[in-house]
C-alpha positions as CSV (number, residue, x, y, z in Angstrom):
1,M,-12.7,20.0,21.5
2,T,-14.2,21.0,18.0
3,L,-12.1,19.9,15.0
4,R,-11.5,22.4,12.3
5,Y,-12.7,21.6,8.7
6,A,-11.4,22.7,5.5
7,Y,-12.8,21.9,2.0
8,N,-10.3,21.0,-1.0
9,T,-10.6,23.2,-3.9
10,N,-9.9,20.2,-6.4
11,G,-13.8,19.8,-5.7
12,A,-14.5,23.1,-7.0
13,A,-12.7,23.2,-10.2
14,N,-15.4,24.8,-12.1
15,H,-15.4,27.9,-9.8
16,R,-13.1,30.7,-9.9
17,L,-10.6,30.3,-6.9
18,D,-12.3,33.6,-5.1
19,D,-15.6,32.6,-5.4
20,A,-14.5,29.0,-4.4
21,L,-12.9,30.7,-1.2
22,H,-16.1,32.5,-0.3
23,L,-18.1,29.7,-0.7
24,I,-16.1,27.7,1.5
25,A,-16.1,30.7,4.2
26,D,-19.7,31.1,4.1
27,A,-20.3,27.6,4.8
28,G,-18.5,27.8,8.0
29,Y,-15.3,26.2,7.2
30,A,-12.3,27.1,9.2
31,G,-9.9,26.5,6.2
32,V,-9.1,25.6,2.8
33,A,-7.0,22.8,1.1
34,L,-5.9,24.5,-1.9
35,T,-4.8,22.7,-4.9
36,L,-2.3,24.7,-7.0
37,D,-3.6,24.5,-10.4
38,H,-3.5,26.5,-14.1
39,H,-6.7,28.2,-12.8
40,H,-6.4,28.3,-9.0
41,L,-2.9,30.3,-8.2
42,D,-0.8,29.1,-10.8
43,P,2.5,28.4,-9.4
44,F,4.2,28.7,-12.7
45,A,2.5,32.1,-13.8
46,P,5.0,35.1,-14.2
47,S,3.3,36.8,-11.3
48,W,2.7,33.9,-8.9
49,E,4.4,35.9,-6.0
50,R,2.0,38.9,-6.3
51,E,-1.1,36.2,-6.7
52,A,0.1,34.1,-3.6
53,D,0.2,37.5,-1.7
54,R,-3.3,38.4,-2.8
55,V,-4.8,35.1,-2.0
56,A,-3.0,35.2,1.5
57,A,-4.5,38.6,2.0
58,L,-8.2,37.2,1.1
59,L,-7.8,34.0,3.2
60,D,-7.0,36.3,6.2
61,R,-10.0,38.5,5.2
62,L,-12.0,35.3,5.3
63,R,-10.4,34.0,8.5
64,L,-9.6,30.6,6.6
65,G,-6.3,28.6,7.4
66,S,-4.8,26.6,4.6
67,V,-3.2,23.6,3.5
68,I,-1.4,23.5,0.1
69,E,-2.2,20.4,-2.0
70,T,-0.2,19.4,-5.3
71,G,-2.3,16.8,-6.9
72,A,-3.3,18.9,-10.0
73,R,-3.7,16.5,-13.0
74,Y,-2.1,18.3,-15.8
75,L,-0.1,21.0,-14.6
76,L,3.1,19.6,-15.5
77,D,2.2,17.9,-18.4
78,P,-0.9,18.5,-20.7
79,R,-0.7,15.0,-22.1
80,A,0.0,12.8,-19.2
81,K,-2.0,12.8,-15.9
82,H,0.1,13.4,-12.9
83,E,3.4,13.1,-14.6
84,P,6.2,13.7,-14.4
85,T,6.6,12.4,-10.9
86,L,9.4,11.7,-8.2
87,V,9.6,8.3,-9.7
88,T,9.7,9.0,-13.3
89,A,12.5,7.5,-15.0
90,A,14.0,10.8,-16.7
91,A,15.9,12.6,-14.6
92,E,14.6,15.8,-16.1
93,G,11.0,14.9,-15.3
94,R,12.0,14.3,-11.7
95,D,13.7,17.5,-11.4
96,R,10.8,19.6,-12.7
97,R,8.5,17.6,-10.1
98,V,10.9,18.6,-7.3
99,A,10.9,22.2,-8.5
100,F,7.2,22.2,-8.7
101,L,7.0,20.9,-4.9
102,C,9.6,23.5,-3.8
103,R,7.5,26.3,-5.6
104,A,4.4,24.8,-3.6
105,L,6.2,25.2,-0.4
106,D,7.1,28.8,-1.4
107,V,3.4,29.5,-1.9
108,A,2.9,27.8,1.6
109,A,5.3,30.0,3.4
110,R,3.6,33.1,1.8
111,L,-0.1,31.9,2.5
112,G,1.5,30.9,6.2
113,S,-0.3,27.4,5.3
114,E,0.0,24.5,7.9
115,T,1.8,22.2,5.5
116,M,2.5,21.0,1.8
117,S,1.0,17.6,0.9
118,F,2.7,15.5,-1.8
119,W,2.8,11.9,-3.1
120,A,5.3,9.6,-5.0
121,G,3.8,8.8,-8.0
122,V,3.0,5.6,-10.1
123,P,6.3,3.9,-11.4
124,K,6.0,3.0,-15.4
125,P,5.8,-0.8,-16.3
126,G,9.4,-2.0,-16.5
127,I,10.7,0.3,-13.7
128,D,12.8,-1.3,-11.1
129,R,11.3,-1.0,-7.6
130,E,14.7,-0.2,-6.0
131,A,15.7,2.1,-8.6
132,A,12.2,4.1,-8.3
133,L,12.9,4.1,-4.3
134,A,16.4,5.5,-4.7
135,W,15.0,8.1,-7.1
136,L,12.3,9.1,-4.7
137,D,14.8,9.4,-1.6
138,D,16.9,11.9,-3.6
139,G,13.6,14.0,-4.3
140,L,12.4,13.9,-0.9
141,A,15.8,14.9,0.5
142,R,15.7,17.9,-1.6
143,V,12.2,18.8,-1.0
144,L,12.7,18.3,2.7
145,D,15.8,20.5,2.7
146,H,13.6,23.3,1.0
147,A,10.7,22.8,3.4
148,E,13.5,23.6,6.4
149,A,14.5,26.4,4.6
150,V,11.3,28.2,4.1
151,G,9.8,27.1,7.4
152,V,7.0,24.8,6.1
153,E,6.1,21.1,6.8
154,A,6.0,18.7,3.9
155,S,3.5,15.8,4.5
156,F,3.5,12.7,2.3
157,E,0.4,11.2,1.2
158,P,0.7,7.3,0.4
159,E,-1.7,7.0,-2.3
160,P,-3.4,3.6,-3.7
161,G,-1.4,2.4,-6.9
162,M,1.6,4.4,-6.2
163,L,4.9,3.5,-5.1
164,I,4.2,4.3,-1.6
165,E,0.5,3.4,-1.3
166,T,-0.2,2.4,2.4
167,V,0.5,3.7,6.0
168,G,3.0,1.0,6.3
169,D,4.8,2.2,3.3
170,Y,4.7,5.8,4.5
171,A,6.1,4.5,8.2
172,T,8.9,2.4,6.2
173,L,9.8,5.8,4.3
174,A,9.8,7.8,7.4
175,E,12.5,5.9,9.1
176,R,14.6,7.2,6.4
177,H,13.2,10.6,6.5
178,P,12.4,11.6,9.9
179,R,11.3,15.1,8.8
180,L,8.6,13.9,6.7
181,R,5.0,14.2,8.2
182,L,2.2,12.2,7.0
183,A,-0.7,13.3,4.9
184,L,-3.5,10.9,5.8
185,D,-6.3,10.3,3.5
186,T,-8.6,8.0,5.5
187,G,-10.4,6.9,2.5
188,H,-7.3,5.4,1.1
189,C,-7.0,3.0,4.0
190,L,-10.2,1.8,2.9
191,V,-9.1,1.3,-0.7
192,T,-5.8,-0.7,0.3
193,Q,-7.5,-2.3,3.4
194,D,-4.2,-2.4,5.2
195,I,-5.5,-0.8,8.2
196,D,-8.7,0.7,10.0
197,P,-8.8,4.4,9.1
198,A,-9.5,5.5,13.0
199,Q,-6.7,3.0,13.9
200,A,-4.2,4.8,11.5
201,I,-4.9,8.3,13.0
202,R,-4.1,6.8,16.3
203,D,-1.1,4.8,15.5
204,Q,0.4,8.0,13.5
205,A,-0.9,10.6,15.7
206,D,2.7,12.2,16.3
207,R,3.4,12.1,12.5
208,I,0.1,13.5,11.0
209,G,0.6,16.9,9.2
210,T,-2.9,17.0,7.4
211,V,-5.8,14.8,7.1
212,A,-8.3,14.4,4.3
213,I,-11.6,12.7,4.8
214,E,-14.3,11.7,2.5
215,D,-16.8,8.6,2.0
216,M,-15.4,5.7,0.2
217,R,-16.1,2.2,-0.7
218,R,-13.8,-0.8,0.2
219,G,-11.4,-1.4,-2.8
220,D,-12.6,1.3,-4.7
221,H,-10.8,5.0,-5.1
222,S,-13.7,6.8,-5.6
223,H,-14.2,10.0,-3.3
224,L,-17.8,10.0,-2.4
225,P,-20.1,12.3,-0.6
226,F,-20.5,11.4,3.2
227,G,-23.2,8.4,3.5
228,E,-22.4,7.0,0.0
229,G,-19.7,4.6,1.1
230,D,-18.3,2.4,4.0
231,M,-16.5,4.9,6.0
232,D,-17.2,4.8,9.8
233,M,-16.9,8.6,10.1
234,P,-18.1,8.9,13.5
235,A,-15.3,6.8,14.3
236,V,-12.7,8.8,12.3
237,L,-13.7,12.0,13.9
238,A,-13.7,10.5,17.4
239,A,-10.3,9.1,16.9
240,L,-9.1,12.8,15.9
241,E,-10.8,14.2,18.9
242,D,-8.9,11.6,20.9
243,I,-5.6,12.4,19.7
244,G,-6.0,16.2,20.3
245,F,-5.8,17.1,16.5
246,T,-5.8,20.5,16.2
247,R,-4.8,21.3,12.4
248,L,-7.2,21.4,9.4
249,V,-9.3,18.3,8.6
250,C,-9.7,18.5,4.9
251,V,-12.8,17.5,2.9
252,E,-11.7,15.9,-0.4
253,L,-14.7,15.6,-3.1
254,S,-12.6,15.8,-6.3
255,R,-15.5,14.4,-8.2
256,E,-18.0,17.0,-6.8
257,S,-16.8,19.9,-8.8
258,P,-19.9,20.4,-11.0
259,R,-22.0,20.6,-7.9
260,A,-19.6,22.3,-5.5
261,H,-22.0,25.1,-4.8
262,A,-24.2,22.3,-3.0
263,A,-21.4,20.0,-1.8
264,I,-19.6,22.6,0.4
265,P,-22.5,23.3,2.7
266,E,-23.8,20.0,2.7
267,S,-20.4,18.1,3.7
268,I,-20.0,20.6,6.9
269,A,-23.4,20.3,7.6
270,Y,-23.2,16.3,7.8
271,L,-19.9,16.7,9.8
272,R,-21.9,19.0,12.2
273,R,-24.5,16.7,12.6
274,I,-22.8,13.5,13.4
275,A,-20.4,15.4,15.6
276,A,-23.5,16.5,17.6
């Protein structure tokens, strides 16, 4: 089989969305991981429905599948990165994050996306872990209910430094929320060093809703171009082939926006070389 690669638009933040999508399609990708943001299909714009339908038509013309990502840094609060989250102390803030994730699911439904990916958030100092887990459970229940209503899977990403940061943390969470899929960023396994990336793919084969790949150094949460870190990418791709993974495999190079025009074709060329 041949894996289907996508490129995340958080690595093309200096480009207009349409230009980024054309670059991705021209390079030969099968899809896009679309990070909703104020400049890339703003989910809070008054005309978001019309824009989502327009982007859906463009994706169809370009023959690109999609995954919806929700990691925009300042979309909900211009003064606090990634805030509010599902584990923010203020109930109003948690409600805003849930509303955003539900809107992202609505966008995903209009685009025919494979899944919507999201994470827990970082509890502020002094927040009791059990309280944060209770807030997370409440938010997840609401998001998963909406996902079921619109017919889009919700995939949860363990993120280093967040309340749920390892694949093992996700597995425990999924016992309470069996509808919750896994958004596996293989690089994060090198950061937390709790499990080998290829082993994580095999262990969670039946739960994976989407996969992100990049290079990364052990213990360092920096998304790097392929060949610049410690990732055994041939082993990761072999594991995906072994489990018969047919969904999009998303290249996430969030720090490469200034050179996206080069990073986009370079990345898929690298993946094709090692696959060959």
